[in-house]
N, C-alpha and C positions, 0 to 999 in steps of 0.2 A: 719400719714405718713408725711414725710418731703420733698417730691418732687412731681412733676407732673408725673402721670403715667396713663396708659390706664385703663379705667373703663368700662368693657364690658356691665355692666348692665345699665350704664347711657349714653353710647355712646359718652363719652368725656374724659377729663382728670381731675383728682381730686387730692386733697391734698393741698399743698402750692407751691408758686413760690418764692423761697428764693435766688436762684442763677441760672445763666445761665447754670451752670454745671448740674443742675437738669434735663435739657432737652436733650434727645438724638435727633438724626436727624429726626426721625419720629414724635416725639412730637412737636419739633420746627416747622416742616413743617406743622403740623396740625394747630398750632396757626396761621401761616402766611396764610394758605389757608382759614381758618375760617374768618380771618380779611378781606381778599379779598371779601368773600361773604357778610360780613356785610357792607363793604364799598359800594358795589353795591346797597345794600338795602337802605343805607343812602342817596342815590341820589333821593329817592322818596320824594314827597311833605310832607308826614307825616313820620318823621324820627324815631319815637319811635316804639319799638318792645315790645310785652308783655312777653318776654321770662323769665325775672327775677322778675315778679310782685310778691309782697309779701316777697321778700328777702331784707335784710338790709345790706348795705355796709357802713363801717365806714372809713373815711379818717383821719388817726391819724398821723399828721405831726408835729414832734418836731423841724424841720428845715423849714425856709421859702422856699416857692416854689410857682411859678406862673404856669408855663406850666404843670408840672406833676400833681399837685393837681387838677387844673381845667380840665385837660384831663381825669383823673380818674372820676371826678364828672360827666363830660359830658357823659363818657362811661356808667357809672352805670345808669344815668337817661335815656339815650336812650334805655336801656334794661328794663326800667320801675321799677328798684329797688328803694327802699327808701334809701336816702343818708344822713348820719350824718357826718358833718364836725366838727371834734373835734379840737378846737383851744387850743393849749397848753397854750398860753398867756391868763391869766385870769381864767385858770382852776385850779383844785386841784394840777396839776403837778407843777405849779408855786409856790405852797405852800409846795412842798416837797414830793408829792405822788410818790411812786416808779412805775416803769414800770409794775411790777407784779400786784400791786394793781389796776392800770389803766386797765390792761388786765382782771382782775377778774370782774371789773365793766362792761366792754364791754361784757364779757361772760354772766353776769347776765342779760344784756339787750337783749341778743339773737342775737348778730351780726353774720351774715352768712359769712362775709368776712371783714377783716381788712387790709387796705392798709396803710403801715407804712413807714415813712421817719424819720430817726434818725441819730444823729451825731456819735453814737457809732457803730463801726463795730460789726456785730453779733447780734444786738438788734432784728431784725426780727426772727432770729433762736430761741432766748429765748422766744419771744412772742408766737411762734408757739407751745411751750410746755405748755402754760397756757390757750389757748383758743381752743374750739372745731371747730370753723369756719376756713375757709381758710385764710392764711396770705400771702399777696403779698408784696414783698420787693420793695419799691419805692425809694430806695437809703439808704444805711447804711454806714456812715462814708466815708472812702476812699476804701471801700470794693467792693460793687457791685450795679448795677442798671439794673436788667435783662430785664425789659420791655422797657427800652431805647435801649438796644441791639436788641430786637425783632423788634422795630419800625425802627431801622436803617437797619436791614436786609431786612425788608419788603420794605423799600424805595429803597435799592440797587436792589432788585429783580424786583420791578416795573419799574425802569429806565433802567436796563441793561438786564433784562430777565432771569437772572440766579444768583446763588450764588456760586455753585461749580466751582472752577477754577479761580474765581476772585482774583485779587491782590489788597490788601487794605493797605494803609499807614495811620496809626493813629499818629498824630503829636502833640507834645507839652508836656503839664504837665501830663505825664503818672503817675507820683509818687502819685499825689493826686486825680487821676481820677477813680471813680468807673465805669464810662462809658467805659473807655479803657479796664479794666479787664473783664467786662461782654461781650464786643464786641469781645475781643480776644478769649474767651472761646466759644461763640456761633458761630462766623464765622468759627473757626476751625472745630467745629462739623458739620457745613454745607458745608465744603469742600473748603473754601476760604483760601488764603495765606495772612497772616497778618504780616506787618512790623511796629514796633514801632519806631518812630523817635523823637529825642529830645536831649537836652544836657545831659551829663552824670549825672548831679545833679538832673535831673527830671525823671530819669528812676529808678524804685524801686529796692531795694536789692532783689535778688531772681528771677529777671525777666528771668534769664536763664532757669528756670523751666516752664515758660509759653510756650504755643504752638505757638511761634512767632519767627520772626527774629528781630534784632535791628540794628539801624543805627544812627549815629550822623550827617549825611550829607543829608539834605532834597533834595538838588538840584540833587544829584546822584540818588535818589530814584524816583523822579517824572516822568521821561520818561517811566517808566516800569509799572505804576499803572493804575488800572481801577477806583479806588476810593481813594480820599484823604480826610481824616476827621481831621479837626483842633479841638483841645481840648481847652476849656477855661483855661486860666492861673488863678488858684485859689489862688489869693493873700491873701484872708482871712484865708487860712490854712497855710500860710508861715510865720514862725517866723524868719527864716534866709534869707539871700540873696542867691537865687538859680541861678541868672544870673546878669550880671553887671547892666543892665538897660532895661527899656521897649523898647527903641530904638534899643538896641543891640539884644534883643530877636526877635523883628520884622525883623531885618536885616537877622538873621540866620534862623528863623523858621516861619516867617509870610507868609501867602498866599497872594501874591500881583499879579498884572497883569502880571509881568514878569514871575512869577512861573506858573501862569495859562497857559501861552503859552508853557511851557515845558511839559505839560500833553498831552497824546494821545488825539485825537479829540473827542473820545467817553467818556472820563473820566468825572466823576462828583465830585463835591465838597460838603462836608457835614460839619455840626457843630451841636453839641447837644444843644447849647444855655445855658444860655444867652451869647452873644458875647461881647468881648472887641474889638470893631471895631477899626482898625488901629494898633492893636497889633498882635493878632494871625491871623486875617483875615482883608484884606482891604475892605472898603465899596463897591467898584466896583466889587470885587470878590463875596462878600456875596450876592449882588443883581443881579448877572449875570445869564443868562439862564442855565448855567451849575451847578448852586447852587441848592441844594434840601432842603435848610433850612426851608422854609415855608412848603414844602410838608411833611417834617419830623413831624412838629407840627400837621398837619392835619391827617397824618397816625397814629400818636400816639393814637388818639381817637379810630380808628378802631381796632388797635392792642390790646388796653386795654379792649375794648369791648369783643374781642375774648378771652382774658385771663379770664375775669370774667364769660363770658358765659360758657366756658369749665370747669372752676373750680367749678362753682355752678350748673352744670348739666342742663343748659338751654335747652329747647326744642323749635323747630320751631313750 
């Protein structure tokens, strides 16, 4: 199977999580509700649960990551799974081993789940054809990052009490953002209204086919939104000049104190991290009470626990 689907005999969802589009509203809500239950349990003095004891989760990261890799590792360990962190640097991959051969090695080791981050869009989908265990996409190229979208949705629901009917602005480097694509898909599924905001050079070709609105004018959009999410400007993926300068980008699209005042009183500010402080978001905005950035990191563990728990058929 190549998506998350209901599994009546295991009482959860099973298969792979490769795209936010794999989740219908019921499955996405099940993940968020399970994450809320697991978050409540994690408030106990003993945080570990025995639900995935004897299962093996492999973190296969071809790209550097701090938050996502550690978050998945913490999630698996809190569910008592055995965790293998596969470091690409210094492994056979650095000697030229293909993704398929690496997959066959993991298959031989009996991995129950493989969490993969890869620079090539579509790599998790290929991996899912070669292993029997569940595959979780932790970011593939500029394509998708479904668990980030889930934790963002969880954070919005926790802060604002709902997802259906929310108005969300996703601002900045949409072109290179797997977070933007996954959020656009998932939030639309859950009934939110999404507007992508950025310079024309940073909106992808074909964005008209996404379930979103688009705008080049951040100041016009801000007074109408419940959530504004700033995206990291991914300069490491930029070979050309997509905007005149960092100062000009911050002037047009940076979230600063003046723009914070344009938001409705209840609106929240989000960022998937890591941040370029002073460029896409000012330090005083990132650290303000309306910012959910630290909460997003904490919520990521609960959401990824829920994904692993449901994929691997954990039982309370």
